[in-house]
N, CA, C and O of each residue as an XYZ file, in Angstrom:
404
protein
N     125.186    -66.316     29.016
C     124.320    -66.663     30.126
C     125.166    -67.032     31.342
O     126.370    -67.262     31.224
N     124.543    -67.085     32.480
C     125.259    -67.254     33.733
C     124.792    -68.480     34.507
O     123.872    -69.191     34.101
N     125.458    -68.700     35.634
C     125.106    -69.796     36.528
C     124.116    -69.307     37.581
O     124.179    -68.167     38.042
N     123.201    -70.205     37.949
C     122.206    -69.915     38.977
C     122.280    -71.021     40.019
O     122.220    -72.206     39.689
N     122.412    -70.620     41.288
C     122.443    -71.577     42.395
C     121.010    -71.794     42.883
O     120.246    -70.841     43.043
N     120.660    -73.050     43.116
C     119.346    -73.435     43.626
C     119.572    -74.141     44.959
O     120.283    -75.145     45.019
N     118.972    -73.621     46.023
C     119.148    -74.197     47.359
C     117.793    -74.573     47.939
O     116.881    -73.748     47.986
N     117.664    -75.820     48.380
C     116.448    -76.268     49.065
C     116.500    -75.723     50.494
O     117.395    -76.076     51.261
N     115.548    -74.869     50.848
C     115.622    -74.207     52.151
C     114.616    -74.701     53.184
O     114.870    -74.605     54.385
N     113.471    -75.231     52.735
C     112.486    -75.676     53.718
C     111.462    -76.590     53.048
O     111.101    -76.409     51.885
N     111.010    -77.573     53.820
C     109.905    -78.408     53.373
C     108.770    -78.294     54.380
O     108.990    -78.340     55.591
N     107.584    -78.150     53.876
C     106.392    -78.134     54.706
C     105.611    -79.409     54.415
O     105.498    -79.813     53.258
N     105.074    -80.042     55.447
C     104.325    -81.284     55.275
C     102.928    -81.085     55.861
O     102.774    -80.731     57.030
N     101.931    -81.315     55.040
C     100.547    -81.166     55.446
C      99.935    -82.546     55.673
O      99.275    -83.098     54.792
N     100.161    -83.091     56.861
C      99.691    -84.447     57.170
C      98.171    -84.548     57.126
O      97.634    -85.584     56.732
N      97.475    -83.496     57.522
C      96.012    -83.534     57.485
C      95.504    -83.660     56.046
O      94.539    -84.384     55.800
N      96.127    -82.978     55.107
C      95.728    -83.091     53.702
C      96.114    -84.460     53.131
O      95.372    -85.044     52.341
N      97.271    -84.955     53.536
C      97.704    -86.275     53.074
C      96.719    -87.344     53.536
O      96.338    -88.219     52.759
N      96.308    -87.273     54.802
C      95.381    -88.262     55.343
C      94.024    -88.208     54.641
O      93.375    -89.233     54.434
N      93.618    -87.016     54.286
C      92.295    -86.844     53.689
C      92.261    -87.157     52.193
O      91.269    -87.694     51.700
N      93.347    -86.823     51.456
C      93.274    -86.877     49.998
C      94.275    -87.795     49.299
O      94.017    -88.237     48.180
N      95.395    -88.087     49.923
C      96.468    -88.792     49.210
C      96.379    -90.305     49.396
O      96.147    -90.788     50.504
N      96.563    -91.041     48.318
C      96.737    -92.478     48.421
C      98.100    -92.753     49.037
O      99.052    -92.027     48.751
N      98.221    -93.766     49.864
C      99.530    -94.086     50.451
C     100.560    -94.379     49.356
O     100.292    -95.133     48.421
N     101.733    -93.774     49.490
C     102.830    -94.016     48.556
C     104.098    -94.292     49.351
O     104.275    -93.778     50.455
N     104.969    -95.098     48.786
C     106.190    -95.498     49.486
C     107.326    -94.510     49.293
O     108.122    -94.294     50.207
N     107.409    -93.910     48.120
C     108.535    -93.018     47.825
C     107.994    -91.653     47.419
O     107.181    -91.544     46.501
N     108.450    -90.622     48.107
C     107.957    -89.284     47.777
C     109.082    -88.422     47.216
O     109.258    -88.369     45.998
N     109.826    -87.764     48.046
C     110.770    -86.733     47.615
C     112.195    -87.095     48.024
O     112.433    -87.560     49.139
N     113.129    -86.880     47.117
C     114.544    -87.144     47.403
C     115.324    -85.897     47.803
O     116.533    -85.973     48.018
N     114.657    -84.758     47.905
C     115.318    -83.489     48.217
C     115.550    -83.388     49.722
O     114.728    -83.846     50.516
N     116.681    -82.782     50.110
C     117.010    -82.549     51.515
C     117.243    -81.063     51.743
O     117.762    -80.373     50.865
N     116.863    -80.570     52.909
C     117.134    -79.179     53.258
C     118.639    -78.936     53.166
O     119.439    -79.723     53.673
N     119.008    -77.848     52.520
C     120.412    -77.486     52.343
C     121.026    -77.999     51.054
O     122.106    -77.556     50.664
N     120.364    -78.911     50.398
C     120.882    -79.453     49.140
C     120.943    -78.342     48.092
O     120.059    -77.487     48.026
N     122.004    -78.367     47.270
C     122.181    -77.338     46.254
C     122.449    -77.946     44.892
O     122.991    -79.044     44.763
N     122.044    -77.186     43.877
C     122.315    -77.524     42.485
C     122.775    -76.253     41.801
O     122.478    -75.151     42.263
N     123.499    -76.402     40.701
C     123.915    -75.269     39.884
C     123.335    -75.464     38.487
O     123.571    -76.482     37.836
N     122.580    -74.478     38.046
C     122.070    -74.470     36.677
C     123.042    -73.657     35.828
O     123.378    -72.523     36.169
N     123.485    -74.239     34.730
C     124.397    -73.552     33.810
C     123.601    -73.174     32.568
O     122.992    -74.030     31.926
N     123.610    -71.897     32.236
C     122.912    -71.376     31.062
C     121.418    -71.690     31.077
O     120.819    -71.881     30.019
N     120.812    -71.747     32.259
C     119.378    -71.954     32.384
C     118.910    -73.379     32.212
O     117.709    -73.633     32.122
N     119.854    -74.327     32.165
C     119.492    -75.738     31.976
C     119.165    -76.399     33.311
O     119.636    -75.972     34.365
N     118.351    -77.444     33.244
C     118.000    -78.206     34.442
C     119.245    -78.914     34.964
O     119.883    -79.660     34.221
N     119.605    -78.695     36.234
C     120.774    -79.376     36.792
C     120.516    -80.872     36.968
O     119.386    -81.298     37.209
N     121.560    -81.638     36.846
C     121.466    -83.080     37.046
C     120.991    -83.364     38.468
O     121.476    -82.764     39.427
N     120.040    -84.281     38.592
C     119.545    -84.678     39.902
C     118.414    -83.826     40.445
O     117.903    -84.102     41.530
N     118.014    -82.795     39.711
C     116.922    -81.935     40.162
C     115.585    -82.645     39.939
O     115.370    -83.263     38.896
N     114.705    -82.555     40.910
C     113.360    -83.124     40.799
C     112.646    -82.492     39.595
O     112.560    -81.268     39.506
N     112.138    -83.310     38.674
C     111.473    -82.754     37.489
C     110.276    -81.857     37.817
O     110.058    -80.846     37.148
N     109.512    -82.217     38.826
C     108.363    -81.410     39.204
C     108.802    -80.059     39.768
O     108.229    -79.025     39.426
N     109.811    -80.070     40.624
C     110.334    -78.815     41.178
C     110.905    -77.951     40.061
O     110.703    -76.737     40.047
N     111.619    -78.577     39.121
C     112.215    -77.829     38.015
C     111.137    -77.095     37.208
O     111.333    -75.939     36.833
N     110.023    -77.740     36.943
C     108.968    -77.097     36.164
C     108.440    -75.850     36.868
O     108.045    -74.889     36.207
N     108.428    -75.855     38.198
C     107.963    -74.695     38.959
C     108.945    -73.529     38.889
O     108.526    -72.372     38.867
N     110.233    -73.816     38.853
C     111.235    -72.750     38.925
C     111.883    -72.402     37.590
O     112.558    -71.379     37.479
N     111.687    -73.231     36.586
C     112.372    -73.072     35.294
C     112.318    -71.652     34.730
O     113.369    -71.128     34.361
N     111.144    -70.990     34.642
C     111.139    -69.649     34.051
C     111.976    -68.643     34.842
O     112.572    -67.739     34.255
N     112.025    -68.789     36.161
C     112.802    -67.873     36.994
C     114.297    -68.121     36.820
O     115.079    -67.176     36.719
N     114.695    -69.397     36.785
C     116.108    -69.745     36.583
C     116.575    -69.241     35.223
O     117.651    -68.655     35.115
N     115.776    -69.465     34.189
C     116.160    -69.011     32.850
C     116.292    -67.497     32.793
O     117.220    -66.981     32.170
N     115.380    -66.781     33.433
C     115.461    -65.316     33.455
C     116.711    -64.839     34.176
O     117.415    -63.955     33.687
N     116.989    -65.419     35.334
C     118.199    -65.041     36.070
C     119.453    -65.342     35.258
O     120.391    -64.545     35.251
N     119.479    -66.472     34.580
C     120.645    -66.848     33.777
C     120.889    -65.839     32.651
O     122.025    -65.654     32.215
N     119.826    -65.191     32.187
C     119.950    -64.165     31.141
C     120.285    -62.800     31.731
O     120.452    -61.831     30.991
N     120.385    -62.713     33.065
C     120.696    -61.446     33.707
C     119.476    -60.609     34.022
O     119.594    -59.441     34.391
N     118.303    -61.204     33.877
C     117.065    -60.509     34.212
C     116.721    -60.828     35.663
O     117.141    -61.857     36.193
N     115.979    -59.969     36.286
C     115.603    -60.194     37.674
C     114.539    -59.200     38.087
O     113.712    -58.785     37.276
N     114.566    -58.823     39.351
C     113.596    -57.887     39.921
C     112.168    -58.333     39.617
O     111.352    -57.561     39.112
N     111.890    -59.582     39.934
C     110.574    -60.148     39.682
C     109.516    -59.438     40.514
O     109.751    -59.113     41.678
N     108.389    -59.204     39.939
C     107.237    -58.612     40.623
C     107.577    -57.302     41.326
O     107.140    -57.058     42.450
N     108.354    -56.468     40.656
C     108.655    -55.106     41.133
C     109.196    -55.038     42.557
O     108.629    -54.350     43.406
N     110.277    -55.742     42.819
C     110.943    -55.613     44.105
C     110.519    -56.607     45.158
O     110.642    -56.326     46.350
N     110.034    -57.739     44.762
C     109.576    -58.792     45.668
C     110.686    -59.263     46.597
O     110.441    -59.463     47.786
N     111.907    -59.445     46.083
C     113.006    -60.012     46.858
C     113.999    -58.929     47.273
O     114.204    -57.963     46.538
N     114.620    -59.082     48.452
C     115.669    -58.164     48.897
C     116.819    -58.159     47.905
O     117.345    -57.102     47.556
N     117.208    -59.353     47.450
C     118.207    -59.485     46.392
C     117.426    -59.548     45.081
O     116.767    -60.554     44.822
N     117.476    -58.506     44.244
C     116.669    -58.507     43.025
C     117.054    -59.593     42.021
O     116.289    -59.877     41.098
N     118.213    -60.194     42.185
C     118.644    -61.260     41.284
C     118.441    -62.618     41.945
O     119.311    -63.488     41.899
N     117.260    -62.779     42.567
C     116.921    -64.031     43.249
C     115.411    -64.210     43.250
O     114.660    -63.306     42.884
N     114.982    -65.397     43.669
C     113.556    -65.683     43.828
C     113.404    -66.836     44.819
O     114.308    -67.658     44.969
N     112.268    -66.887     45.486
C     111.917    -68.003     46.363
C     110.746    -68.711     45.697
O     109.666    -68.137     45.556
N     110.961    -69.956     45.289
C     109.977    -70.708     44.519
C     109.705    -72.039     45.221
O     110.625    -72.686     45.721
N     108.451    -72.436     45.253
C     108.086    -73.728     45.834
C     107.702    -74.707     44.738
O     107.168    -74.324     43.697
N     107.984    -75.971     44.993
C     107.551    -77.000     44.049
C     106.031    -77.130     44.142
O     105.408    -76.557     45.036
N     105.448    -77.872     43.232
C     103.989    -77.937     43.172
C     103.388    -79.139     43.891
O     102.249    -79.510     43.608
N     104.119    -79.754     44.807
C     103.573    -80.848     45.613
C     102.684    -80.236     46.694
O     103.180    -79.594     47.620
N     101.399    -80.430     46.576
C     100.468    -79.824     47.527
C     100.476    -80.451     48.904
O      99.911    -79.883     49.839
N     101.106    -81.614     49.056
C     101.157    -82.295     50.346
C     102.457    -82.049     51.108
O     102.446    -81.976     52.337
N     103.573    -81.920     50.398
C     104.879    -81.747     51.047
C     105.781    -80.838     50.210
O     106.856    -81.260     49.784
N     105.356    -79.596     49.971
C     106.138    -78.715     49.099
C     107.483    -78.312     49.702
O     107.615    -78.101     50.907
N     108.463    -78.216     48.828
C     109.775    -77.697     49.185
C     109.879    -76.270     48.679
O     109.390    -75.962     47.593
N     110.509    -75.397     49.452
C     110.810    -74.039     49.014
C     112.274    -73.986     48.611
O     113.149    -74.488     49.316
N     112.521    -73.367     47.465
C     113.865    -73.253     46.903
C     114.233    -71.786     46.739
O     113.456    -70.988     46.213
N     115.440    -71.445     47.203
C     115.983    -70.101     46.962
C     116.856    -70.194     45.732
O     117.812    -70.970     45.706
N     116.545    -69.421     44.722
C     117.353    -69.412     43.509
C     118.008    -68.044     43.377
O     117.376    -67.012     43.599
N     119.291    -68.055     43.010
C     120.024    -66.789     42.949
C     121.074    -66.835     41.849
O     121.690    -67.871     41.599
N     121.263    -65.703     41.204
C     122.305    -65.552     40.216
C     123.656    -65.616     40.912
O     123.860    -64.958     41.933
N     124.559    -66.384     40.381
C     125.898    -66.494     40.974
C     126.810    -65.453     40.333
O     126.704    -65.167     39.140
N     127.695    -64.898     41.134
C     128.705    -63.996     40.597
C     129.759    -64.837     39.918
O     130.383    -65.693     40.546
N     129.958    -64.595     38.641
C     130.929    -65.400     37.878
C     132.341    -64.899     38.072
O     133.278    -65.460     37.505
């Protein structure tokens, strides 16, 4: 199996949805734009948000096995994917890509 790089590329914040539906909370997300993690053999990298990991886990595991080309050519780089975490109020988008060993 191989290494997969995970890069946080963008966060979107839906303040209107937060105001309407979310209870006030003090601590939300520890992820920063540009932050990177390396998954080795499809394992969850240390420090990765558990919720974000659950969203991307099947894609990371597939890439680590050398599989790719998700959804018949969705990505320009067939050994990559763009996955968002499941936070409906402030989702982060992550670019995941197979690393050349």
